[in-house]
KETILO-930685 format. One line per field, with one value per residue (C-alpha): y negated, z, x negated; residue in three letters. Coordinates in steps of 0.001 Angstrom, whole numbers, plus 500000, padded with zeros to 6 digits. Last residue first. Layout:
BEGIN
c2: c(Y,...)
c3: c(Z,...)
c1: c(X,...)
residuo: c(Ala,...)
//
This chain:
BEGIN
c2: c(479277,482354,483323,486389,487520,490463,493713,493796,494361,495926,492854,493067,495080,496449,500132,500751,498920,496141,496019,492817,492048,489346,491703,494036,496731,500291,502730,505825,507455,510396,508903,509849,506349,506010,506029,503028,501983,504289,504544,503743,505613,503330,505513,505269,501965,500415,496886,493238,492105,494712,496757,499116,502130,503312,507380,508216,510771,513012,512963,510405,506941,505802,507108,504126,505170,502194,501469,498153,497649,497741,496290,496002,497568,493958,491945,488251,488946,486953,488253,491550,489505,487228,490775,492610,488418,488582,492692,491028,488228,490748,492801,488934,486549,484354,483632,479994,479908,479115,483392,483453,481694,483650,487262,485581,485543,489067,490586,488397,490384,493940,494163,496538,499128,499036,496514,497019,497568,494776,494904,495120,495266,498236,499111,501478,502269,502420,503670,506728,507791,511050,511507,513433,517050,516987,515746,513035,509355,508749,510962,509300,510227,507784,508362,507177,508364,507643,508715,508922,512651,516645,516727,514030,511001,511363,508733,510220,507230,509500,506636,507866,506297,506170,508391,512000,514629,517183,518582,516738,516165,519815,521783,519220,518433,521564,521112,517778,518663,521356,518745,516376,518856,519501,515135,515209,517744,519765,522294,524330,527942,528697,526682,527600,525878,525326,521104,521205,523190,520796,517609,519561,519650,516047,515145,517670,515670,511721,511784,513912,512120,508326,506468,504583,504320,506976,507448,509901,510540,512821,513604,516712,517559,515766,515400,511980,511144,507370,506013,507748,506197,503778,501250,502114,500837,501173,498580,500359,500577,502389,501377,503395,500579,501373,499334,500021,499417,501763,501371,502978,502428,501663,501755,499211,498407,494535,496624,497311,496819,498686,498141,499560,498093,499910,497818,500105,501367)
c3: c(429307,428216,424729,423018,420033,418525,417654,414219,414561,417885,421071,422870,425546,423244,424528,425280,421864,422977,422751,424958,427555,429406,431985,428905,427480,425992,423992,422783,426338,423882,425001,421975,422182,426149,426987,426916,429234,431973,433524,437188,438343,439331,436880,434309,434972,432444,434283,432631,436087,434616,431127,431867,429655,429410,430270,427606,428701,425966,422543,421228,422255,423614,427757,429978,432430,434154,436432,437627,439328,443322,445769,446705,451087,452117,450010,449926,447559,444616,442354,442670,442235,439586,437640,437727,437576,433960,433408,433515,431379,428584,427745,427142,429107,430650,426781,426664,431173,433311,433785,435051,438364,438732,438151,440801,443177,442611,442631,446369,448044,446460,447790,450230,447692,444490,441843,439084,435441,433735,430304,426414,424795,423583,427224,430120,432513,435642,438654,439704,443266,445187,449152,450172,452413,455889,458192,459161,458468,455389,451972,449415,445906,443073,439941,436199,432471,429220,425780,423012,422028,422122,424775,426814,428055,431764,434532,438166,441068,444914,448264,450773,453478,456818,459890,457482,459090,456019,454829,452430,450496,449521,449998,449307,446240,444844,445100,443470,440908,439474,440571,438572,435728,435596,435366,432050,430084,427483,430522,430945,431494,434841,436298,435885,431867,433557,431684,434315,437083,437318,437196,440405,441922,441166,442698,446060,446830,445964,447326,450610,452034,450396,453101,451162,447425,444695,441086,438617,434498,432079,428491,428565,427555,428491,431795,433360,437062,438489,442345,442682,444525,443971,445990,449381,452416,456332,458348,460991,459589,456590,453294,450328,446924,443901,441951,439873,436000,435261,432077,428947,426116,423230,419431,417905,415057,416620,419567,422686,425777,429270,433067,436191,438656,441307,444474,447283,450374)
c1: c(757440,758031,756779,756787,755382,757427,755329,754190,750563,750379,750332,746442,745859,742869,743043,746620,747844,750865,754867,755059,756706,755338,753583,752504,754105,753017,755230,753903,751946,750064,747208,743732,742589,743559,739575,738688,741437,740735,743814,745021,747945,751237,753815,750953,748949,746488,744100,744479,746225,748881,749379,752089,752634,756302,756854,760237,763083,764000,764863,767278,769482,766689,765876,763325,760994,758434,756362,754626,751577,751364,754497,756881,757559,756411,758979,758303,755343,756363,754553,756902,759941,758011,757425,761340,762000,760599,761916,765050,764212,762960,766464,767812,769802,767597,765986,766112,765449,769032,768699,765159,766294,769166,766861,764375,767227,768487,764596,765062,767608,767047,763973,764406,766131,768528,768961,771178,773665,771971,773336,772994,776189,778811,779801,779136,776394,779189,777413,778706,778407,777028,776773,773768,773598,772458,769464,768847,768649,771391,771425,773013,773116,773206,774309,774054,775739,774524,776261,774204,775403,773947,772311,774259,772093,771231,770167,770403,769460,768036,768471,766905,768755,765530,763878,764409,764463,764011,766509,768493,765255,765460,767835,770550,767998,769050,772344,772634,770446,772670,776265,773760,773114,777075,778172,776151,776934,774233,774607,771160,771246,768677,767555,763380,763651,760029,760625,763915,760966,758212,761094,762428,759001,757812,761608,761304,757379,759019,761930,760883,758028,759469,761667,763619,764280,764535,763999,764959,765462,767106,767071,764975,762180,759133,761389,761142,760640,760237,759130,755199,752883,749749,750023,749548,750468,749540,752005,752913,756701,755183,754591,754541,754348,753977,756954,759997,761366,764065,765293,768382,768183,771548,771438,774253,772159,771226,769180,771185,769721,770738,768920,767776,765751,763560,762601,760883,761687)
residuo: c(Arg,Arg,Val,Ile,Arg,Lys,Ala,Lys,Ser,Arg,Pro,Lys,Gly,Ser,Val,Pro,Glu,Ile,Phe,Gln,Tyr,Lys,Glu,Asp,His,Trp,Glu,Ala,Ile,Glu,Thr,Gly,Gly,Leu,Gln,Asp,Lys,Asp,Leu,Gln,Phe,Gly,Tyr,Ile,Phe,Arg,Ser,Gly,Lys,Tyr,Cys,Ile,Gly,Val,Pro,Ile,Ala,Pro,Gly,Ser,Ala,Lys,Leu,Arg,Val,Met,Gln,Pro,Pro,Gly,Gly,Thr,Phe,Leu,Asp,Val,Gly,Ser,Ala,Leu,His,Asp,Met,Phe,Ala,Trp,Tyr,Ile,Ala,Arg,Ser,Thr,His,Gly,Gln,Gln,Glu,Ser,Arg,Val,Glu,Leu,Leu,Arg,Glu,Leu,Tyr,Asp,Glu,Asp,Gly,Ser,Gly,Phe,Val,Gly,Ile,Phe,Arg,Ser,Lys,Glu,Gly,Gly,Val,Gly,Ile,Pro,His,Ala,Thr,Gly,Pro,Gly,Arg,Gly,Ile,Gly,Tyr,Arg,Ile,Lys,Trp,Met,His,Phe,Ser,Pro,Gly,Ser,Asp,Asp,Arg,Ala,Ala,Phe,Leu,Val,Glu,Val,Val,Ala,Ser,Lys,Pro,Tyr,Ala,Gly,Val,Thr,Arg,Asp,Leu,Tyr,Ala,Lys,Tyr,Thr,Gly,Met,Arg,Asp,Glu,Pro,Arg,Glu,Ser,Arg,Pro,Gly,Leu,Ser,Leu,Ser,Asp,Ile,Ala,Glu,Ile,Leu,Gln,Gly,Leu,Ala,Thr,Gln,Pro,Pro,Leu,Ala,Glu,Gly,Val,Phe,Gly,Phe,Ile,Asp,Pro,Tyr,Arg,Arg,Ser,Ser,Phe,Leu,Lys,Arg,Gly,Ser,Asp,Trp,Gln,Arg,Gly,Gly,Ser,Asp,Arg,Phe,Arg,Ser,Asp,Ser,Cys,Phe,His,Leu,Thr,Glu,Arg,Gly,Ala,Asp,Asp,Val,Ser,Lys,Trp,Cys,Val,Val,Thr,Thr,Met)
//
């Protein structure tokens, strides 16, 4: 259970970027919760991103193992085509997530770019209750304009209501508005399975996947893990956002000198 949002932005030069944003809460049916759970995963070598919604234990464990196998070149010859990689990754996930006796549905999201080009692709792999292999469903991410791709998980209905409200604002059809709607959804507390700090990863038109640092309620986070802001002077995480979606310096939390200032009424 969770909320994961995906969208694509296109800049003035036509360069596309794919974004994943999630919360960090793990909660069970007994009401016990933990707001430091990792739900997004990205390769440090390649343009591959994963996320999940549903029962947390099997996908969180399996995706961490899968990312390590990808980055350590332990899966045999790598195909440049995302379609081929999806089949390879699904086979591993079927043997792990699919083998777990799940009490709730699990959906694994996989987004990728061609290793040799700028084309994005995305799938949702659904695993039903109990044991069994998953079923892969393609998700459209095409088009030459920025677009909202989808929301997944238990908080989907409330998020869509927040997005509809944000769409009525002056900047309601920008990429940052999708993020604003997520922040509004997070603050609402409507979905008990969504909470904690946001976490983000993105794919650009070239290079590997990029983890994004978040400044949330005055603290710094990466993948939902809280960091000491005074020790971030040498961080390798290049991109940091605050609640307004401004690019900021991780230590001071202030907008970068050349970053666009964002005002939300």
